[in-house]
N, C-alpha and C positions, 0 to 999 in steps of 0.2 A: 599726317597731322603735326603741326608745329608744337613745340614744348609749351608755348603760351596757350594754344587751344586745348591741349591736354589738361593744363592746370585749371582751365575754366570749366571743365566738366567733372562729374564724379568718376572715380575709378570703376572699372567694370571687371568683375571677377567671374571667370567661367567656373562653374561647379560641375564636376563629373557626376553623372547620374548613377543611382542605384537601380537595379533591374528587378522587376517582377516578370519572369519569363512566361511565355504562353502556357496557360493551364486550362485544359478543356473542362475541368471540374469547377473552375471558379465561376461564381454566379455573375460577377460584374466583369465586363470586358472578357467574356469567355473566349479562350484561345488566342488572346491578344497579348503582346508584350507591352508592359508598362514601365516607364522611366519615372523616377521620383527622387525627391530630396527630403531629408529629415529637417523639420522646421527650425530646430535650434541652430543648425548649421547656417541656414539662410539668414536668420536673425543676427547671428554673430558677425556675418559679413556686413550687414546693414548698420549694426552698432558701430562699426568702424567708419561709417560714412560712405561705403562703397555699394555698388549695385550688383547683386548676384544674378548670373545668367545660367540656367540649367542647360547643359550641352547634350544634344542627342548623339546617337551614333551617325557617322557619316553614311550617306546613301545617295544613290543616283550620281549626279555629277559633282556632288559636294564632297570634298576631302576633309580629313582631320585638320589640315592646315587652313582650309576655308573656315571651319568652325571657330578657329582661334583668331581670325583677323580682327574681329570687333571686340575682343576682350584683352585685358592688360595682363592677366595672370591666371593661374589655374589652381583651384582648390579641390583636392581629392577627398571624397567622403569615406567614412567607414562603411561597414556592412559585411557582405559575404566573404568567405575564405578566398584566398588566391589559389587557383588550381595548381597542384604540384607540377603539372606539365609545363607551367611557365618557367620553372627552374630545373627541368630535366628529370623529374621524378614521376612516379605513378602513385595515385592515392592508395594508401594501405587500408583504408576503410571507406565505405560508401559515403558516410557523412562528411568526409574530407575531400570530396571531389572538387569543391570550389565552383567558381563561376568563370569559366574560360572565355566566353564571349565578352564579359565585362573586362577581364584582364587585357584582352587584345585591344579593346577600345581605349582603355586608360593608358596602356603602354604606348600606343600611337600618339596620344595627346602629350604624354610626358616627353617623348623624344622630340616632337615638334616644338614644344615650348623650350626645351634646352637648346635646340638648334637656333631658335630665334631669340634667345636670351629673355624669355618671358618667365617671370618667377612662378615657382610651383611650391605649394604647401600641401603635404599629405597628412591626413589624420587617421591613426590606427591602421586600418587596412591600407590607407594611403601611403604610410611609411613602408608597408610590406610590399605593395606593388611597385613603388619607387625602387626598392632594393632589387626585386625580382626582374624588373624591366631593364635594370642596368647591370645585370649579371650576377646578382647575389642569390642566396637561397633562404628557405624558411624551415623552421620546425613545423611539421604538419600538425603536431599537437604537443604542447609543452609537457603535459603530464606523461605522455608516452615516450617522447624523444629526449627530454631533458629532465630526468628524475629529480634533480636538486632544485628545480624551479618551484617557486611559490604558486599558489592559486591566483591566476590573473583574470579569471572570469567566474562570477557566481551569479547564476540566473536570478536568484531570489532577491539579491540586493542590487544587481545590475550596476548602474553608474555610481552607486554609493560604496563600492569596494575601493578602498584607498591603500596606497603603499608609498614608501619613500624612494626617491631617486637621488642619485649623485650627479650633479651637473659639472662637467669638465671646466676647470678654470680657464679663463681667456677664450672661451668658446663664444660663438654667436649667441647661443641661448643664454649664457651667463651674462652677456652684455645687456640683455633686455630684461633680465630678472636679477638686478644687482643685489648682492648679499644673500641670495638664495641658492647657495651651492649644494645644500641638502634641502630637498623640498618634497612636498606631498602632491601626488596626482591620483586620478582615478584609473580604473583598469577594467576593460571589457574586451578581452581577447584571449583566445586559446592557442593562437599561432604567434610566432615571433621570428625575428631575424636569426638565422643560424650562421651563415657565411655572409659577411658584409660585402656588398658590391665593390669592385676595385676603385671606383671614383667617389665613394661615400666615406665620410669620416664620422665615427660615433662621437656624440657630444653629451650623452647622458646614459646612465645605467641604473637598473633597478638595484637598490641597495642590498636586498636579501639574496638575489640569485644572479646578478650581473647581466641580466637580459638587456639588450640595447633598447633604450627608450627614446633616443633622438639621434638623427644623423643628417649630415649636410653634404651636398655635392661639392667637389673640390677641383674638378678638371677645368681646363680653359678651352675656349674656342680658338680657331685659327687666328682670329684677329686680336687675341690676347685677353678677351673678356672672360670672366668666370661667371657663368649663369648661376642664378640662385634657385636651388631645389632643396627642400628641407622636409623632413618628416618627423612626427612625434607619435609615440605609441599610445598615448592617453587620449582622452576626449575633452579638450578644453572648452568646446561649445556647451558642455554640460556643467561647467564650473562657473557658478555665479558669485556675486559679492557676498551672499549669505554664507556660502561655503567657506570663503576666506575669513569671514568674521568669526566662525567657529574654530578655525585653525589658521593663523596668519602665515604658516609655512606653505599653504596651498598655492600652487601656481595658477593664478586667475587667468581668465581668457583674454582680457582686453590687451595686455602688453604683446601677446603673440600675434594677434591680428594687426595691431598697430605697426609692429615691426615688419610683418609681411607686406602690408600696404606701402610702407616706406621703401622697401626694396623695389616695389613696382614703380613708385614715383621717381626714384633715382634713375631707372632705366628709361623712363619717358623723356628725360632731358636730352637723350641722344637717340638718333634714328636706329631702329632695330633692323637686323638683316631680314630678308624675305624668308617666310616660313616655307619649307619644302617637304 
C-alpha cells in the first residue's frame, strides 16, 4: 500500500490477547480456551484515533507473520506472569508458573514485528515479555527476590497504587513528557526486570528502589533502520484526566499512545521488509 493510501485510512493496532485457558469446571465455554482484551486498553487505542485488532494465536496455515500483515503495530497487554522458563529458570512457587503458551505467542509476534520494523508497545507484562523474548530475565517475585523493593502490587487498591519514577534525560520518554523528569505512575505488578536484555536500554526507574520502569529497543536491522519497541511497567490505560487533575505530576495516557502512533506513521512513509 502506498504512503498516500496509508494516510487515508486509520492506523490499525494489533493487540495481543490475554488467555483464559481451557477449564473443565468453568460454566461458560466449559473446557474451551478464550482470548480476551481488557476494555480500557482498547479504548486507549481508539482515543488515539486508531483501530484495535485482537490477534489470535496462529493456527492451521496461518503464521504469526500472517497475523501481522494487516496491522501497522503491536500493543502488548498486561496480565498473567511470564513463565520463568522463558528466561531459563524454573518457578520456585506454584503461583509463579506463569503462562508459557501466551509467552510463546507474544514472543513470536515481537520478533516478527522487529524484523519487519513494525512498532511495538508493551504495557506491564508487555515490558516483561519484551525483555524476556530478547534475552533478559525477571524477578519471579519482587518481595522474594529483591528485598529492598517497594510494594508494587496491592490487591485492595489495585490501579490506585502510585509511586514516583525518574525519567532519564534526553530519552524518548522524556521527549514526549517534557518537564516531567520525576513523575507519578500507577503500579500493578509483582514481577520486574532483573537483567535487562542486551538490545534494550532503560529509560525510567522507580525512585524508591530503582526497578526499571521503561525500556527501549536500540539495535539496528541489516538495512540500518532501528525498529521501535518500547515497554513501560505501569498501566497508562488506567490513568485518566481526573487522575492528572488531582496530581499534575502523573504521566497521563494520551501522550504515550500519540507517540506510539507517530512511530507507526513514520514507518508507513517507507515500504517495510517482508515479515518472516
